[in-house]
GULUM-638915 format. One record per atom (N, C-alpha, C): atom name; x, y, z. Coordinates in steps of 0.2 Angstrom, whole numbers. Example, Ala and Ser with C-alpha at 12.3 -4.5 7.8 and 13.67 -1.06 7.14 Angstrom:
# residues 2
  a    px    py    pz
  N    66   -28    39
 CA    62   -22    39
  C    66   -16    39
  N    64   -11    35
 CA    68    -5    36
  C    64     0    39
***
This chain:
# residues 71
  a    px    py    pz
  N   340  -257   480
 CA   346  -253   482
  C   346  -251   489
  N   351  -253   493
 CA   352  -251   500
  C   355  -244   501
  N   350  -239   502
 CA   353  -233   502
  C   347  -228   501
  N   348  -222   499
 CA   343  -217   498
  C   344  -215   490
  N   338  -213   487
 CA   337  -210   481
  C   333  -204   482
  N   336  -199   480
 CA   333  -192   481
  C   332  -188   475
  N   326  -185   474
 CA   324  -181   469
  C   322  -174   471
  N   322  -173   477
 CA   320  -166   480
  C   324  -161   477
  N   322  -155   477
 CA   325  -149   474
  C   332  -148   478
  N   331  -148   485
 CA   337  -146   489
  C   343  -151   488
  N   342  -158   488
 CA   347  -163   487
  C   350  -162   480
  N   346  -161   475
 CA   348  -160   468
  C   352  -153   468
  N   350  -148   471
 CA   354  -142   471
  C   361  -142   474
  N   361  -146   480
 CA   367  -147   484
  C   373  -151   480
  N   371  -155   475
 CA   375  -159   471
  C   376  -156   464
  N   374  -150   463
 CA   374  -147   456
  C   380  -143   454
  N   384  -141   459
 CA   390  -137   458
  C   397  -140   460
  N   402  -137   457
 CA   409  -138   460
  C   412  -132   461
  N   418  -131   461
 CA   422  -125   463
  C   422  -120   458
  N   418  -121   452
 CA   418  -116   447
  C   411  -113   446
  N   410  -109   441
 CA   404  -106   439
  C   399  -111   436
  N   402  -117   434
 CA   398  -122   430
  C   393  -125   435
  N   387  -126   432
 CA   382  -129   436
  C   377  -134   432
  N   377  -140   434
 CA   372  -145   431
  C   368  -148   436
  N   362  -147   436
 CA   357  -150   441
  C   356  -157   439
  N   358  -162   444
 CA   357  -169   442
  C   349  -171   442
  N   348  -176   438
 CA   341  -179   438
  C   339  -181   445
  N   344  -184   449
 CA   343  -187   455
  C   349  -188   459
  N   349  -190   465
 CA   355  -191   469
  C   354  -198   473
  N   359  -202   472
 CA   359  -209   475
  C   364  -209   481
  N   362  -211   487
 CA   367  -211   492
  C   367  -218   495
  N   372  -222   492
 CA   372  -229   494
  C   375  -230   501
  N   372  -236   504
 CA   375  -237   511
  C   381  -241   511
  N   383  -244   506
 CA   389  -248   505
  C   391  -249   498
  N   397  -252   497
 CA   400  -253   490
  C   395  -256   485
  N   392  -262   487
 CA   388  -266   483
  C   382  -262   481
  N   379  -258   485
 CA   373  -254   483
  C   375  -249   478
  N   381  -246   479
 CA   384  -241   474
  C   385  -244   467
  N   388  -250   467
 CA   389  -254   461
  C   382  -256   458
  N   377  -258   462
 CA   370  -259   459
  C   367  -253   456
  N   368  -247   459
 CA   365  -241   457
  C   368  -239   450
  N   375  -240   449
 CA   379  -238   443
  C   376  -243   438
  N   375  -249   439
 CA   373  -254   434
  C   366  -252   432
  N   362  -250   436
 CA   355  -248   434
  C   356  -242   429
  N   360  -237   431
 CA   360  -231   427
  C   364  -233   420
  N   369  -237   420
 CA   372  -239   414
  C   367  -243   409
  N   363  -247   412
 CA   358  -251   408
  C   353  -246   404
  N   352  -240   407
 CA   347  -236   405
  C   350  -229   402
  N   357  -230   401
 CA   360  -224   398
  C   359  -217   402
  N   359  -218   408
 CA   358  -212   413
  C   365  -210   415
  N   367  -204   414
 CA   374  -202   415
  C   375  -202   423
  N   381  -203   425
 CA   383  -204   432
  C   389  -200   434
  N   389  -196   439
 CA   395  -192   442
  C   395  -194   449
  N   401  -197   450
 CA   402  -200   457
  C   405  -194   461
  N   402  -193   467
 CA   404  -188   472
  C   405  -192   479
  N   410  -190   483
 CA   410  -193   489
  C   413  -187   494
  N   414  -189   500
 CA   417  -184   505
  C   424  -182   503
  N   428  -186   500
 CA   434  -184   498
  C   435  -182   490
  N   429  -182   487
 CA   429  -180   480
  C   431  -173   479
  N   435  -172   473
 CA   438  -166   472
  C   432  -161   470
  N   433  -154   472
 CA   429  -149   470
  C   432  -144   466
  N   437  -147   461
 CA   440  -143   457
  C   435  -141   451
  N   437  -135   448
 CA   433  -132   443
  C   432  -137   437
  N   426  -139   435
 CA   424  -143   430
  C   423  -150   432
  N   424  -152   438
 CA   423  -159   440
  C   416  -161   440
  N   411  -157   439
 CA   404  -158   439
  C   402  -160   432
  N   406  -161   427
 CA   405  -163   421
  C   403  -171   421
  N   398  -173   418
 CA   396  -180   418
  C   400  -184   414
  N   401  -190   417
 CA   405  -195   413
  C   401  -201   410
  N   401  -202   404
 CA   397  -207   400
  C   399  -214   402
  N   396  -217   408
 CA   398  -224   410
  C   395  -229   405
***
């Protein structure tokens, strides 16, 4: 995968909340460098039944948006 895969506490904490009181600390954080790398990361997660929540610079921070989606 072309990008970063992070499991450190700081990265996981940064991606654990939205604009609500809901908090779910992720298993890890993937930061792909391009679309194909993102597709590859989601494919790996899907093959292993790992939940995925897509976040981006323009992703909503509405309450409840941190609920995982069963890809």
